N, C-alpha and C positions, 0 to 999 in steps of 0.2 A: 504494500500500500504506500503510495507516494504521499507527500505532504498535502497535495490537492485532493486526495481521497480520504482525508482524515474525518470527513463528515459522514462517511458510510457506517451505518449501524449494522445493517444486514442486507443481504441480497435475496435470500429465500427463507421461508416461503413468501414473505412480503418484502418489498423494497422499502427500507426505512433509512432515513437520513436525519442528520442534525441540520437545521435550517440556518441560513446566513442572515436572517432578518430579525428585527426586534419585535416579535409578536408574542402575545400572551397565550395563544392556543396553537396546537398543531394545525397544519394545513395538509390537504390531500390534493395531489396533482395527477392528472392523466399522464401516462408514460410519454406520450408525444411531446407535450408541453414541458415535461421534466427533462427530456433529452435535449431540447433546445436550451433550456436554462443551464443544464450541466455543461454543455459546450461553451456557453457564454461565461460560465463560472471558471472554467479552465483558462479561457482567454484572459479574464480579469486577473486571476491569480498569477498567470505568467507575466502580465504587464505590471504587477505590483499594486493592482487596484483591489478594493474591497468588493467581494462578489455579491454583497447584499443590496446593491443599488436597484435591482428590478426583481419583481416577483412574477412567477408564471401564473397564468389563470389557475384558480384553485377553489376548493371548498374550504371554508374555515370550520374547523371542528370544535364547536362550542355548543352551549345549550344542552349538555349531556354527552355530546359526541366526544368531548375531550376525555371523559372517563373511559369510553370505549377505546379510544386511541391509546390511552395510558396502559390499559390492560394488554393491548396488542404489543406495545413496547416491552412490557414486563414479561410476557409469555412468548416472545418472538421465536424462541428456539423449539417450541413444541407445537407442531402443526395441528394436532388433534385438539389441543387447548384453544388454538386460534379459531377453529371451527366452532368450538363450544362457546367462545365469547360472542360470536355472531349469532349462534342459536339463542343464547341468553338475551342478546339485544332484540332478537325477533320476538321472544316472549314478552319483553318489556314493551316493545312497540305495539304488540297486540293488546296488552293490558291497558296501556295508557291512551293509545291513539286509534284503536280499531273497534268499531261497534260490532262485536262478534256475538252470535247467538249463544255459544257455549259459555261465554263469560257472564251471561245473565242467569246462569243456573248455579246450583250448589257445587258443580264441578269446578268452579273458579278456585275453590280451596286447593284442588290438586295442582292447578296451574301455579298458584302461589307457593305451594310446597316445592315444585320443580324450580321455581325462581330462587327460593331460599337455598335449596340444595346446591345449585350451580353457583350462586353468588358466594356461598361459603367456600366451595372448592376452588373457585377461580379468584377469590379475594376481590370481587368486583361488585361495587355498589354505587349507584348513581345518587348524588346528593344535590340538595338545593333545588334549583328550578330546571331540572332535566326535562326537556321537551321532546328530544329525539334521541334515538339509541343506535339505530343502524347507520353505519357510515354510508354516505351518499354515493350513488353511481350516476354517471351521465344518463343512463337509460331511465332513471327515475324521473328526469325532467320530461322525457317523452311520454311517460305514462305514470303520473304521480299517484294514481289510485290503484296501481297493479297489486300492491301488497294487500290493501283493504279488500279488493275484489276477490283475491285468492283466499283470504282468511275469514272474512266476515260471514260467509254462508255456512261455515263448518259447524256442525252440531254434535259431532262425535269426538270424544276426547282423544282417542288414538289417532284419528284422522287429523285432528288439530295439531297434535305433537309431530306427526309425520310430515305434514305440510310445512311446519316451521323448520324442521330439520332439513327438508329439501331446499327451502328458500335459503337457509343458512349455508348449505353446501354450495349452492349456485353463487351466492354473493361472495363467499370466501374465494371461489375460483376466479371470479371477476376481479376482486381486489388484488389477488396475487398476480394476475396476468396484466392488468391494465392500469395500476395506480402506484404512486410513490407517496409515502407519508413523510413529511418533514416536521420535526419536533423542535420546539424552542431549546436552545442549548442549556438553559438553566432549569429545565424541567426536572422535577423530582419524582421518583417512583414511590 
């Protein structure tokens, strides 16, 4: 690793980097935009300039997303745990933001038990004003109601859990293939 690559945290399963900007929350960048930035970063460093002068187009990971991103950073070496983080985020997204038939029954207790079990195992709890839990994908902008349409009609607990596991796996693969997450250098775990 050269001096100009000292910002790389990991390459797989997710591309994680330390950011060159003074921001409070992590940012998530599509790989294409990240590649352009990384090329400019190399040029800036070679010329003795600070690479933090420009930011690529990005999603700011705040409003609860920062806790998801912190868990990813903490658990970065265990891909199965990364999938579980996304599954837990799916559960929270369903509980907080999805009008789902199953969540209007006494089966909601089992969903909370699953959240508690995973939260404990992964040491992941959202605090404060968490509004969102799933890291965003560009495709979410094309169909912002895709998650709700897929989950809301479910009325069988096993189908509910299975659908969320499938969504988590799909999103995990998309994040691993298509995004880079940049973290503030002073972030604490």
